[in-house]
Backbone of each chain as nested JSON, in Angstrom:
{
  "chains": [
    {"id": "A", "residues": [
      {"number": 1, "name": "MET", "atoms": {"N": [38.346, 39.248, 95.983], "CA": [36.898, 39.53, 96.138], "C": [36.643, 40.77, 96.929]}},
      {"number": 2, "name": "ASP", "atoms": {"N": [35.583, 41.451, 96.64], "CA": [35.253, 42.707, 97.337], "C": [34.92, 42.434, 98.808]}},
      {"number": 3, "name": "THR", "atoms": {"N": [35.23, 43.433, 99.656], "CA": [34.965, 43.285, 101.11], "C": [33.444, 43.102, 101.392]}},
      {"number": 4, "name": "LEU", "atoms": {"N": [32.67, 43.862, 100.688], "CA": [31.185, 43.782, 100.896], "C": [30.689, 42.4, 100.56]}},
      {"number": 5, "name": "VAL", "atoms": {"N": [31.193, 41.789, 99.504], "CA": [30.78, 40.419, 99.109], "C": [31.199, 39.438, 100.186]}},
      {"number": 6, "name": "ILE", "atoms": {"N": [32.399, 39.596, 100.727], "CA": [32.824, 38.653, 101.762], "C": [31.993, 38.807, 103.001]}},
      {"number": 7, "name": "ILE", "atoms": {"N": [31.636, 40.078, 103.356], "CA": [30.705, 40.273, 104.532], "C": [29.398, 39.607, 104.251]}},
      {"number": 8, "name": "ALA", "atoms": {"N": [28.894, 39.783, 103.052], "CA": [27.559, 39.206, 102.704], "C": [27.596, 37.713, 102.742]}},
      {"number": 9, "name": "LEU", "atoms": {"N": [28.655, 37.087, 102.23], "CA": [28.744, 35.626, 102.253], "C": [28.865, 35.124, 103.672]}},
      {"number": 10, "name": "THR", "atoms": {"N": [29.653, 35.813, 104.509], "CA": [29.799, 35.445, 105.899], "C": [28.449, 35.49, 106.611]}},
      {"number": 11, "name": "ALA", "atoms": {"N": [27.724, 36.607, 106.411], "CA": [26.409, 36.752, 107.016], "C": [25.454, 35.658, 106.574]}},
      {"number": 12, "name": "SER", "atoms": {"N": [25.547, 35.269, 105.332], "CA": [24.631, 34.229, 104.831], "C": [24.941, 32.893, 105.431]}},
      {"number": 13, "name": "ILE", "atoms": {"N": [26.213, 32.566, 105.627], "CA": [26.575, 31.314, 106.223], "C": [26.113, 31.278, 107.697]}},
      {"number": 14, "name": "VAL", "atoms": {"N": [26.285, 32.432, 108.388], "CA": [25.869, 32.536, 109.771], "C": [24.363, 32.286, 109.85]}},
      {"number": 15, "name": "SER", "atoms": {"N": [23.603, 32.932, 108.934], "CA": [22.141, 32.777, 108.947], "C": [21.732, 31.331, 108.654]}},
      {"number": 16, "name": "LEU", "atoms": {"N": [22.365, 30.748, 107.691], "CA": [22.02, 29.364, 107.326], "C": [22.316, 28.382, 108.459]}},
      {"number": 17, "name": "VAL", "atoms": {"N": [23.467, 28.553, 109.116], "CA": [23.838, 27.693, 110.244], "C": [22.806, 27.854, 111.372]}},
      {"number": 18, "name": "ALA", "atoms": {"N": [22.476, 29.113, 111.712], "CA": [21.555, 29.356, 112.826], "C": [20.137, 28.835, 112.469]}},
      {"number": 19, "name": "GLY", "atoms": {"N": [19.712, 29.06, 111.252], "CA": [18.377, 28.615, 110.85], "C": [18.295, 27.109, 110.805]}},
      {"number": 20, "name": "THR", "atoms": {"N": [19.309, 26.44, 110.273], "CA": [19.334, 24.989, 110.208], "C": [19.412, 24.374, 111.614]}},
      {"number": 21, "name": "TRP", "atoms": {"N": [20.214, 24.97, 112.459], "CA": [20.329, 24.507, 113.851], "C": [19.003, 24.596, 114.554]}},
      {"number": 22, "name": "LYS", "atoms": {"N": [18.37, 25.726, 114.432], "CA": [17.039, 25.933, 115.072], "C": [15.996, 24.937, 114.528]}},
      {"number": 23, "name": "PHE", "atoms": {"N": [16.004, 24.778, 113.205], "CA": [15.024, 23.88, 112.574], "C": [15.245, 22.427, 113.034]}},
      {"number": 24, "name": "TYR", "atoms": {"N": [16.519, 22.032, 113.102], "CA": [16.818, 20.64, 113.509], "C": [16.466, 20.41, 114.951]}},
      {"number": 25, "name": "LYS", "atoms": {"N": [16.843, 21.336, 115.798], "CA": [16.612, 21.204, 117.244], "C": [15.144, 21.248, 117.529]}},
      {"number": 26, "name": "ALA", "atoms": {"N": [14.393, 22.166, 116.92], "CA": [12.974, 22.283, 117.201], "C": [12.232, 21.01, 116.737]}},
      {"number": 27, "name": "HIS", "atoms": {"N": [12.63, 20.465, 115.615], "CA": [11.948, 19.256, 115.139], "C": [12.341, 18.007, 115.925]}},
      {"number": 28, "name": "SER", "atoms": {"N": [13.607, 18.0, 116.395], "CA": [14.007, 16.831, 117.175], "C": [13.334, 16.816, 118.548]}},
      {"number": 29, "name": "ILE", "atoms": {"N": [13.079, 17.995, 119.077], "CA": [12.353, 18.061, 120.387], "C": [10.875, 17.701, 120.163]}},
      {"number": 30, "name": "LYS", "atoms": {"N": [10.31, 18.224, 119.038], "CA": [8.886, 17.947, 118.761], "C": [8.649, 16.481, 118.542]}},
      {"number": 31, "name": "GLN", "atoms": {"N": [9.583, 15.788, 117.892], "CA": [9.351, 14.366, 117.493], "C": [9.882, 13.407, 118.575]}},
      {"number": 32, "name": "ALA", "atoms": {"N": [10.498, 13.924, 119.617], "CA": [11.035, 12.988, 120.64], "C": [9.873, 12.314, 121.366]}},
      {"number": 33, "name": "PRO", "atoms": {"N": [9.886, 10.995, 121.593], "CA": [8.813, 10.348, 122.285], "C": [8.752, 10.805, 123.737]}},
      {"number": 34, "name": "THR", "atoms": {"N": [7.547, 10.934, 124.229], "CA": [7.338, 11.376, 125.596], "C": [7.631, 10.163, 126.55]}},
      {"number": 35, "name": "LYS", "atoms": {"N": [8.431, 10.448, 127.479], "CA": [8.799, 9.377, 128.448], "C": [7.846, 9.383, 129.601]}},
      {"number": 36, "name": "VAL", "atoms": {"N": [7.132, 8.318, 129.833], "CA": [6.212, 8.248, 130.953], "C": [6.738, 7.218, 131.935]}},
      {"number": 37, "name": "ILE", "atoms": {"N": [6.986, 7.661, 133.091], "CA": [7.489, 6.78, 134.131], "C": [6.324, 6.49, 135.086]}},
      {"number": 38, "name": "LEU", "atoms": {"N": [5.811, 5.316, 135.007], "CA": [4.627, 5.009, 135.818], "C": [5.016, 4.886, 137.298]}},
      {"number": 39, "name": "GLY", "atoms": {"N": [4.201, 5.395, 138.091], "CA": [4.393, 5.172, 139.515], "C": [5.515, 6.016, 140.129]}},
      {"number": 40, "name": "GLN", "atoms": {"N": [5.992, 7.005, 139.377], "CA": [7.093, 7.808, 139.924], "C": [6.651, 8.651, 141.146]}},
      {"number": 41, "name": "ASN", "atoms": {"N": [5.379, 9.103, 141.089], "CA": [4.939, 10.013, 142.128], "C": [4.25, 9.25, 143.303]}},
      {"number": 42, "name": "TYR", "atoms": {"N": [4.354, 7.982, 143.249], "CA": [3.682, 7.244, 144.302], "C": [4.685, 6.726, 145.343]}}
    ]},
    {"id": "B", "residues": [
      {"number": 1, "name": "MET", "atoms": {"N": [7.806, 22.868, 106.148], "CA": [8.189, 22.695, 104.759], "C": [7.338, 23.442, 103.744]}},
      {"number": 2, "name": "ASN", "atoms": {"N": [6.025, 23.638, 104.153], "CA": [5.114, 24.416, 103.322], "C": [5.619, 25.852, 103.112]}},
      {"number": 3, "name": "ARG", "atoms": {"N": [6.129, 26.432, 104.189], "CA": [6.6, 27.761, 104.203], "C": [7.813, 27.87, 103.193]}},
      {"number": 4, "name": "LEU", "atoms": {"N": [8.648, 26.844, 103.227], "CA": [9.843, 26.81, 102.367], "C": [9.452, 26.803, 100.908]}},
      {"number": 5, "name": "PHE", "atoms": {"N": [8.509, 25.93, 100.557], "CA": [8.139, 25.851, 99.132], "C": [7.371, 27.073, 98.683]}},
      {"number": 6, "name": "LYS", "atoms": {"N": [6.59, 27.625, 99.574], "CA": [5.863, 28.857, 99.279], "C": [6.868, 30.008, 99.026]}},
      {"number": 7, "name": "TRP", "atoms": {"N": [7.901, 30.068, 99.825], "CA": [8.925, 31.096, 99.629], "C": [9.685, 30.887, 98.338]}},
      {"number": 8, "name": "LEU", "atoms": {"N": [10.052, 29.595, 98.065], "CA": [10.81, 29.332, 96.815], "C": [10.005, 29.735, 95.63]}},
      {"number": 9, "name": "LEU", "atoms": {"N": [8.719, 29.383, 95.623], "CA": [7.9, 29.612, 94.436], "C": [7.507, 31.081, 94.304]}},
      {"number": 10, "name": "PHE", "atoms": {"N": [6.912, 31.62, 95.358], "CA": [6.376, 32.975, 95.248], "C": [7.388, 34.085, 95.693]}},
      {"number": 11, "name": "GLY", "atoms": {"N": [8.405, 33.65, 96.411], "CA": [9.368, 34.676, 96.793], "C": [10.507, 34.78, 95.793]}},
      {"number": 12, "name": "VAL", "atoms": {"N": [11.142, 33.615, 95.473], "CA": [12.347, 33.691, 94.639], "C": [12.007, 33.66, 93.135]}},
      {"number": 13, "name": "VAL", "atoms": {"N": [11.192, 32.674, 92.706], "CA": [10.904, 32.547, 91.284], "C": [10.128, 33.753, 90.763]}},
      {"number": 14, "name": "VAL", "atoms": {"N": [9.195, 34.225, 91.537], "CA": [8.38, 35.384, 91.111], "C": [9.27, 36.623, 91.081]}},
      {"number": 15, "name": "ALA", "atoms": {"N": [10.167, 36.734, 92.061], "CA": [11.067, 37.939, 92.071], "C": [12.023, 37.884, 90.885]}},
      {"number": 16, "name": "LEU", "atoms": {"N": [12.405, 36.687, 90.466], "CA": [13.32, 36.595, 89.299], "C": [12.607, 36.672, 87.959]}},
      {"number": 17, "name": "ALA", "atoms": {"N": [11.27, 36.541, 88.008], "CA": [10.492, 36.445, 86.757], "C": [10.784, 37.638, 85.776]}},
      {"number": 18, "name": "PRO", "atoms": {"N": [10.84, 38.9, 86.262], "CA": [11.128, 40.011, 85.272], "C": [12.459, 39.804, 84.555]}},
      {"number": 19, "name": "LEU", "atoms": {"N": [13.508, 39.357, 85.309], "CA": [14.805, 39.175, 84.687], "C": [14.799, 38.015, 83.696]}},
      {"number": 20, "name": "ILE", "atoms": {"N": [14.146, 36.923, 84.101], "CA": [14.007, 35.764, 83.157], "C": [13.25, 36.165, 81.898]}},
      {"number": 21, "name": "ALA", "atoms": {"N": [12.157, 36.938, 82.082], "CA": [11.356, 37.407, 80.957], "C": [12.21, 38.327, 80.053]}},
      {"number": 22, "name": "ASP", "atoms": {"N": [13.022, 39.192, 80.712], "CA": [13.852, 40.089, 79.932], "C": [14.874, 39.293, 79.103]}},
      {"number": 23, "name": "TYR", "atoms": {"N": [15.431, 38.217, 79.703], "CA": [16.397, 37.412, 78.99], "C": [15.733, 36.76, 77.76]}},
      {"number": 24, "name": "PHE", "atoms": {"N": [14.522, 36.205, 77.969], "CA": [13.864, 35.527, 76.856], "C": [13.43, 36.54, 75.769]}},
      {"number": 25, "name": "LEU", "atoms": {"N": [12.976, 37.71, 76.179], "CA": [12.622, 38.732, 75.212], "C": [13.848, 39.163, 74.403]}},
      {"number": 26, "name": "HIS", "atoms": {"N": [14.969, 39.295, 75.076], "CA": [16.214, 39.645, 74.421], "C": [16.653, 38.546, 73.44]}},
      {"number": 27, "name": "SER", "atoms": {"N": [16.446, 37.289, 73.824], "CA": [16.872, 36.219, 72.944], "C": [15.93, 36.04, 71.755]}},
      {"number": 28, "name": "VAL", "atoms": {"N": [14.618, 36.462, 71.899], "CA": [13.699, 36.338, 70.781], "C": [13.895, 37.538, 69.82]}},
      {"number": 29, "name": "HIS", "atoms": {"N": [14.07, 38.718, 70.385], "CA": [14.181, 39.964, 69.554], "C": [15.621, 40.406, 69.44]}},
      {"number": 30, "name": "PHE", "atoms": {"N": [16.571, 39.525, 69.531], "CA": [17.933, 40.01, 69.544], "C": [18.344, 40.49, 68.167]}},
      {"number": 31, "name": "THR", "atoms": {"N": [19.053, 41.609, 68.196], "CA": [19.541, 42.224, 66.955], "C": [20.977, 41.72, 66.683]}},
      {"number": 32, "name": "GLY", "atoms": {"N": [21.406, 41.86, 65.475], "CA": [22.707, 41.345, 65.123], "C": [23.834, 41.979, 65.895]}},
      {"number": 33, "name": "GLY", "atoms": {"N": [24.793, 41.214, 66.262], "CA": [25.935, 41.81, 67.008], "C": [25.902, 41.502, 68.502]}},
      {"number": 34, "name": "THR", "atoms": {"N": [24.74, 41.473, 69.067], "CA": [24.684, 41.24, 70.525], "C": [24.041, 39.895, 70.737]}},
      {"number": 35, "name": "VAL", "atoms": {"N": [24.847, 38.953, 71.112], "CA": [24.329, 37.617, 71.446], "C": [23.635, 37.704, 72.828]}},
      {"number": 36, "name": "PRO", "atoms": {"N": [22.423, 37.181, 72.94], "CA": [21.752, 37.311, 74.232], "C": [22.482, 36.552, 75.347]}},
      {"number": 37, "name": "ASN", "atoms": {"N": [22.771, 37.199, 76.394], "CA": [23.404, 36.518, 77.533], "C": [22.957, 37.215, 78.822]}},
      {"number": 38, "name": "TRP", "atoms": {"N": [23.202, 36.572, 79.978], "CA": [22.761, 37.08, 81.254], "C": [23.499, 38.365, 81.631]}},
      {"number": 39, "name": "HIS", "atoms": {"N": [24.719, 38.514, 81.022], "CA": [25.484, 39.736, 81.351], "C": [24.694, 40.987, 80.919]}},
      {"number": 40, "name": "MET", "atoms": {"N": [24.012, 40.916, 79.776], "CA": [23.278, 42.059, 79.29], "C": [22.052, 42.372, 80.139]}},
      {"number": 41, "name": "VAL", "atoms": {"N": [21.494, 41.292, 80.733], "CA": [20.286, 41.515, 81.572], "C": [20.62, 42.095, 82.938]}},
      {"number": 42, "name": "LEU", "atoms": {"N": [21.798, 41.75, 83.426], "CA": [22.159, 42.165, 84.803], "C": [23.118, 43.358, 84.859]}},
      {"number": 43, "name": "ILE", "atoms": {"N": [23.237, 44.047, 83.745], "CA": [24.299, 45.035, 83.606], "C": [24.069, 46.319, 84.479]}},
      {"number": 44, "name": "LYS", "atoms": {"N": [22.796, 46.582, 84.868], "CA": [22.534, 47.752, 85.643], "C": [22.238, 47.428, 87.103]}},
      {"number": 45, "name": "GLY", "atoms": {"N": [22.602, 46.278, 87.512], "CA": [22.437, 45.882, 88.91], "C": [21.039, 45.478, 89.297]}},
      {"number": 46, "name": "GLU", "atoms": {"N": [20.242, 44.951, 88.355], "CA": [18.88, 44.565, 88.651], "C": [18.857, 43.449, 89.657]}},
      {"number": 47, "name": "LEU", "atoms": {"N": [19.863, 42.565, 89.602], "CA": [19.841, 41.441, 90.537], "C": [19.982, 41.874, 92.006]}},
      {"number": 48, "name": "LEU", "atoms": {"N": [20.504, 43.073, 92.175], "CA": [20.632, 43.625, 93.557], "C": [19.249, 44.035, 94.087]}},
      {"number": 49, "name": "LEU", "atoms": {"N": [18.423, 44.562, 93.183], "CA": [17.019, 44.873, 93.562], "C": [16.274, 43.57, 94.024]}},
      {"number": 50, "name": "VAL", "atoms": {"N": [16.475, 42.546, 93.185], "CA": [15.81, 41.234, 93.504], "C": [16.33, 40.733, 94.834]}},
      {"number": 51, "name": "SER", "atoms": {"N": [17.644, 40.863, 95.055], "CA": [18.239, 40.423, 96.317], "C": [17.663, 41.167, 97.496]}},
      {"number": 52, "name": "ALA", "atoms": {"N": [17.472, 42.48, 97.339], "CA": [16.91, 43.265, 98.423], "C": [15.45, 42.818, 98.701]}},
      {"number": 53, "name": "ALA", "atoms": {"N": [14.7, 42.508, 97.665], "CA": [13.345, 42.053, 97.852], "C": [13.318, 40.697, 98.563]}},
      {"number": 54, "name": "ILE", "atoms": {"N": [14.176, 39.768, 98.141], "CA": [14.19, 38.449, 98.725], "C": [14.641, 38.496, 100.222]}},
      {"number": 55, "name": "SER", "atoms": {"N": [15.643, 39.293, 100.491], "CA": [16.065, 39.36, 101.901], "C": [15.023, 40.045, 102.802]}},
      {"number": 56, "name": "GLY", "atoms": {"N": [14.372, 41.056, 102.202], "CA": [13.228, 41.66, 102.954], "C": [12.117, 40.695, 103.245]}},
      {"number": 57, "name": "ALA", "atoms": {"N": [11.825, 39.836, 102.221], "CA": [10.797, 38.797, 102.433], "C": [11.242, 37.778, 103.473]}},
      {"number": 58, "name": "GLY", "atoms": {"N": [12.515, 37.464, 103.507], "CA": [13.069, 36.551, 104.511], "C": [12.865, 37.079, 105.927]}},
      {"number": 59, "name": "VAL", "atoms": {"N": [13.161, 38.343, 106.123], "CA": [12.977, 38.982, 107.445], "C": [11.477, 39.027, 107.781]}},
      {"number": 60, "name": "GLY", "atoms": {"N": [10.668, 39.316, 106.738], "CA": [9.204, 39.363, 106.924], "C": [8.636, 38.067, 107.39]}},
      {"number": 61, "name": "GLU", "atoms": {"N": [9.214, 36.971, 106.916], "CA": [8.758, 35.624, 107.413], "C": [8.937, 35.448, 108.915]}},
      {"number": 62, "name": "LEU", "atoms": {"N": [9.973, 36.086, 109.429], "CA": [10.303, 35.915, 110.826], "C": [9.375, 36.713, 111.72]}},
      {"number": 63, "name": "ILE", "atoms": {"N": [8.858, 37.783, 111.18], "CA": [7.999, 38.686, 111.955], "C": [6.639, 37.992, 112.164]}},
      {"number": 64, "name": "GLY", "atoms": {"N": [6.195, 37.984, 113.382], "CA": [4.873, 37.375, 113.662], "C": [4.946, 35.952, 114.106]}},
      {"number": 65, "name": "THR", "atoms": {"N": [6.188, 35.365, 114.041], "CA": [6.304, 34.041, 114.603], "C": [6.405, 34.097, 116.113]}},
      {"number": 66, "name": "SER", "atoms": {"N": [6.424, 32.957, 116.789], "CA": [6.454, 32.933, 118.235], "C": [7.817, 33.409, 118.736]}},
      {"number": 67, "name": "ARG", "atoms": {"N": [7.883, 33.673, 120.071], "CA": [9.139, 34.138, 120.647], "C": [10.088, 32.972, 121.025]}},
      {"number": 68, "name": "ASP", "atoms": {"N": [9.662, 31.746, 120.693], "CA": [10.54, 30.642, 120.91], "C": [11.791, 30.71, 120.014]}},
      {"number": 69, "name": "TRP", "atoms": {"N": [12.919, 30.27, 120.5], "CA": [14.14, 30.3, 119.72], "C": [14.499, 31.707, 119.256]}},
      {"number": 70, "name": "LEU", "atoms": {"N": [14.218, 32.657, 120.067], "CA": [14.408, 34.057, 119.643], "C": [15.835, 34.393, 119.258]}},
      {"number": 71, "name": "PRO", "atoms": {"N": [16.868, 33.981, 119.994], "CA": [18.235, 34.328, 119.564], "C": [18.562, 33.812, 118.176]}},
      {"number": 72, "name": "PHE", "atoms": {"N": [18.108, 32.648, 117.804], "CA": [18.395, 32.105, 116.445], "C": [17.64, 32.979, 115.402]}},
      {"number": 73, "name": "LYS", "atoms": {"N": [16.434, 33.352, 115.747], "CA": [15.672, 34.161, 114.76], "C": [16.323, 35.543, 114.626]}},
      {"number": 74, "name": "LEU", "atoms": {"N": [16.843, 36.069, 115.699], "CA": [17.501, 37.402, 115.675], "C": [18.747, 37.302, 114.79]}},
      {"number": 75, "name": "ILE", "atoms": {"N": [19.539, 36.228, 114.964], "CA": [20.75, 36.079, 114.184], "C": [20.451, 35.95, 112.689]}},
      {"number": 76, "name": "CYS", "atoms": {"N": [19.411, 35.196, 112.348], "CA": [19.051, 35.052, 110.932], "C": [18.523, 36.346, 110.367]}},
      {"number": 77, "name": "GLY", "atoms": {"N": [17.588, 36.982, 111.113], "CA": [17.034, 38.306, 110.664], "C": [18.14, 39.369, 110.543]}},
      {"number": 78, "name": "GLY", "atoms": {"N": [19.013, 39.382, 111.494], "CA": [20.106, 40.411, 111.475], "C": [21.033, 40.15, 110.257]}},
      {"number": 79, "name": "SER", "atoms": {"N": [21.345, 38.91, 110.003], "CA": [22.208, 38.624, 108.826], "C": [21.535, 39.063, 107.512]}},
      {"number": 80, "name": "CYS", "atoms": {"N": [20.217, 38.772, 107.458], "CA": [19.516, 39.158, 106.247], "C": [19.463, 40.664, 106.084]}},
      {"number": 81, "name": "ILE", "atoms": {"N": [19.33, 41.381, 107.226], "CA": [19.285, 42.866, 107.135], "C": [20.655, 43.415, 106.7]}},
      {"number": 82, "name": "VAL", "atoms": {"N": [21.737, 42.801, 107.162], "CA": [23.1, 43.195, 106.752], "C": [23.204, 43.057, 105.227]}},
      {"number": 83, "name": "ILE", "atoms": {"N": [22.784, 41.933, 104.694], "CA": [22.9, 41.703, 103.244], "C": [21.991, 42.667, 102.484]}},
      {"number": 84, "name": "LEU", "atoms": {"N": [20.787, 42.921, 103.047], "CA": [19.87, 43.915, 102.464], "C": [20.556, 45.264, 102.328]}},
      {"number": 85, "name": "PHE", "atoms": {"N": [21.227, 45.71, 103.372], "CA": [21.935, 46.969, 103.32], "C": [23.064, 47.014, 102.297]}},
      {"number": 86, "name": "ILE", "atoms": {"N": [23.771, 45.878, 102.195], "CA": [24.862, 45.777, 101.213], "C": [24.343, 45.88, 99.778]}},
      {"number": 87, "name": "ALA", "atoms": {"N": [23.232, 45.186, 99.585], "CA": [22.591, 45.258, 98.236], "C": [22.09, 46.675, 97.926]}},
      {"number": 88, "name": "VAL", "atoms": {"N": [21.526, 47.318, 98.936], "CA": [21.034, 48.692, 98.739], "C": [22.185, 49.655, 98.452]}},
      {"number": 89, "name": "VAL", "atoms": {"N": [23.288, 49.511, 99.2], "CA": [24.456, 50.389, 99.016], "C": [25.045, 50.207, 97.613]}},
      {"number": 90, "name": "LEU", "atoms": {"N": [25.211, 48.938, 97.204], "CA": [25.75, 48.669, 95.883], "C": [24.816, 49.19, 94.806]}},
      {"number": 91, "name": "TYR", "atoms": {"N": [23.528, 48.976, 94.931], "CA": [22.587, 49.425, 93.89], "C": [22.542, 50.932, 93.764]}},
      {"number": 92, "name": "THR", "atoms": {"N": [22.532, 51.621, 94.935], "CA": [22.509, 53.094, 94.844], "C": [23.74, 53.654, 94.175]}},
      {"number": 93, "name": "GLY", "atoms": {"N": [24.914, 53.031, 94.421], "CA": [26.129, 53.383, 93.761], "C": [26.075, 53.237, 92.235]}},
      {"number": 94, "name": "ILE", "atoms": {"N": [25.553, 52.082, 91.833], "CA": [25.469, 51.789, 90.391], "C": [24.385, 52.719, 89.726]}},
      {"number": 95, "name": "ALA", "atoms": {"N": [23.272, 52.888, 90.44], "CA": [22.208, 53.721, 89.869], "C": [22.704, 55.17, 89.666]}},
      {"number": 96, "name": "ASN", "atoms": {"N": [23.535, 55.616, 90.635], "CA": [24.091, 56.949, 90.53], "C": [25.05, 57.051, 89.316]}},
      {"number": 97, "name": "ASP", "atoms": {"N": [25.85, 56.002, 89.14], "CA": [26.785, 55.973, 88.01], "C": [26.032, 55.976, 86.673]}},
      {"number": 98, "name": "VAL", "atoms": {"N": [24.948, 55.203, 86.608], "CA": [24.134, 55.152, 85.365], "C": [23.499, 56.489, 85.137]}},
      {"number": 99, "name": "ARG", "atoms": {"N": [22.997, 57.15, 86.162], "CA": [22.324, 58.443, 86.044], "C": [23.29, 59.492, 85.517]}},
      {"number": 100, "name": "LEU", "atoms": {"N": [24.493, 59.455, 86.056], "CA": [25.479, 60.518, 85.689], "C": [26.256, 60.186, 84.439]}},
      {"number": 101, "name": "GLY", "atoms": {"N": [26.076, 58.936, 83.981], "CA": [26.733, 58.484, 82.75], "C": [28.182, 58.197, 83.02]}},
      {"number": 102, "name": "THR", "atoms": {"N": [28.566, 57.924, 84.265], "CA": [29.936, 57.586, 84.622], "C": [30.269, 56.141, 84.191]}},
      {"number": 103, "name": "ASN", "atoms": {"N": [31.488, 55.954, 83.738], "CA": [31.927, 54.575, 83.394], "C": [32.118, 53.745, 84.655]}},
      {"number": 104, "name": "TYR", "atoms": {"N": [31.668, 52.502, 84.618], "CA": [31.927, 51.572, 85.736], "C": [32.22, 50.22, 85.135]}},
      {"number": 105, "name": "ASP", "atoms": {"N": [32.911, 49.39, 85.974], "CA": [33.288, 48.082, 85.575], "C": [32.075, 47.136, 85.553]}},
      {"number": 106, "name": "LYS", "atoms": {"N": [31.52, 46.909, 84.38], "CA": [30.276, 46.203, 84.261], "C": [30.426, 44.685, 84.623]}},
      {"number": 107, "name": "THR", "atoms": {"N": [31.547, 44.135, 84.182], "CA": [31.773, 42.717, 84.49], "C": [31.882, 42.515, 85.998]}},
      {"number": 108, "name": "ALA", "atoms": {"N": [32.601, 43.424, 86.656], "CA": [32.757, 43.3, 88.097], "C": [31.407, 43.444, 88.803]}},
      {"number": 109, "name": "LEU", "atoms": {"N": [30.588, 44.378, 88.293], "CA": [29.277, 44.607, 88.872], "C": [28.399, 43.319, 88.742]}},
      {"number": 110, "name": "VAL", "atoms": {"N": [28.415, 42.719, 87.524], "CA": [27.562, 41.521, 87.346], "C": [28.058, 40.384, 88.264]}},
      {"number": 111, "name": "ASN", "atoms": {"N": [29.393, 40.205, 88.376], "CA": [29.897, 39.159, 89.24], "C": [29.515, 39.401, 90.686]}},
      {"number": 112, "name": "LYS", "atoms": {"N": [29.664, 40.674, 91.126], "CA": [29.379, 41.062, 92.474], "C": [27.871, 40.842, 92.779]}},
      {"number": 113, "name": "SER", "atoms": {"N": [27.038, 41.246, 91.856], "CA": [25.579, 41.091, 92.078], "C": [25.178, 39.658, 92.129]}},
      {"number": 114, "name": "ILE", "atoms": {"N": [25.84, 38.766, 91.349], "CA": [25.551, 37.341, 91.436], "C": [25.943, 36.78, 92.82]}},
      {"number": 115, "name": "TRP", "atoms": {"N": [27.109, 37.173, 93.309], "CA": [27.528, 36.729, 94.644], "C": [26.557, 37.213, 95.745]}},
      {"number": 116, "name": "ILE", "atoms": {"N": [26.154, 38.488, 95.615], "CA": [25.221, 39.011, 96.587], "C": [23.93, 38.286, 96.509]}},
      {"number": 117, "name": "PHE", "atoms": {"N": [23.479, 37.916, 95.321], "CA": [22.236, 37.168, 95.197], "C": [22.353, 35.777, 95.867]}},
      {"number": 118, "name": "ILE", "atoms": {"N": [23.465, 35.125, 95.624], "CA": [23.702, 33.815, 96.257], "C": [23.684, 33.947, 97.811]}},
      {"number": 119, "name": "ALA", "atoms": {"N": [24.347, 34.992, 98.313], "CA": [24.362, 35.24, 99.756], "C": [22.95, 35.512, 100.256]}},
      {"number": 120, "name": "THR", "atoms": {"N": [22.193, 36.294, 99.488], "CA": [20.826, 36.595, 99.867], "C": [19.972, 35.326, 99.957]}},
      {"number": 121, "name": "PHE", "atoms": {"N": [20.104, 34.482, 98.911], "CA": [19.327, 33.245, 98.867], "C": [19.616, 32.403, 100.083]}},
      {"number": 122, "name": "VAL", "atoms": {"N": [20.896, 32.237, 100.416], "CA": [21.3, 31.375, 101.503], "C": [20.814, 31.977, 102.855]}},
      {"number": 123, "name": "ALA", "atoms": {"N": [20.962, 33.299, 103.038], "CA": [20.564, 33.915, 104.267], "C": [19.032, 33.879, 104.415]}},
      {"number": 124, "name": "ALA", "atoms": {"N": [18.311, 34.127, 103.365], "CA": [16.854, 34.038, 103.45], "C": [16.353, 32.651, 103.685]}},
      {"number": 125, "name": "LEU", "atoms": {"N": [17.092, 31.648, 103.144], "CA": [16.789, 30.25, 103.453], "C": [16.932, 29.97, 104.916]}},
      {"number": 126, "name": "GLY", "atoms": {"N": [17.956, 30.537, 105.538], "CA": [18.152, 30.396, 107.001], "C": [16.998, 31.009, 107.738]}},
      {"number": 127, "name": "CYS", "atoms": {"N": [16.462, 32.152, 107.273], "CA": [15.35, 32.829, 107.914], "C": [14.077, 31.952, 107.826]}},
      {"number": 128, "name": "ILE", "atoms": {"N": [13.88, 31.337, 106.635], "CA": [12.68, 30.511, 106.468], "C": [12.766, 29.294, 107.37]}},
      {"number": 129, "name": "LEU", "atoms": {"N": [13.983, 28.714, 107.454], "CA": [14.13, 27.54, 108.347], "C": [13.888, 27.955, 109.82]}},
      {"number": 130, "name": "ALA", "atoms": {"N": [14.365, 29.121, 110.184], "CA": [14.186, 29.592, 111.538], "C": [12.72, 29.92, 111.846]}},
      {"number": 131, "name": "ALA", "atoms": {"N": [11.999, 30.281, 110.826], "CA": [10.578, 30.708, 111.034], "C": [9.667, 29.473, 111.07]}},
      {"number": 132, "name": "GLU", "atoms": {"N": [10.166, 28.329, 110.577], "CA": [9.301, 27.121, 110.603], "C": [9.018, 26.729, 112.066]}},
      {"number": 133, "name": "ASP", "atoms": {"N": [7.775, 26.484, 112.356], "CA": [7.439, 26.107, 113.744], "C": [7.146, 24.598, 113.795]}}
    ]}
  ]
}
């Protein structure tokens, strides 16, 4: 396979991994339940 | 998810519409001897133009989003720009060969442009996922 095609496929995998990772992490943080510890500051 | 479906419909399908229309026109008005196939449609590197447009749209989706998760967005945008440059370089080479009437390996070009399109689709999908807030 051509070198340019290999570079393009590598870049696409890097982009997909980074985008999926960001999407998963951002949504898991957004959907995490807020922990309220009553009386912690008293 | 709205951004993803909007990109799939108006980014990818609309960008491919001229090539799909060309294929159907070719299959309706095909003359004897040339069986309509995708090879005839993609023989001048048209899919590279579509790839450049889709990767440009992928980078465009990232512009204007918040600065949160900036390293991830930069990686996705940078990858898309790399593929954009590769598509541009390949297309200019083919356009020059067509203009000068030079012989080039058409089968290799079609295969290469299909791989570049797949890479563009995947990289732009990464950009869309990174742009989702």
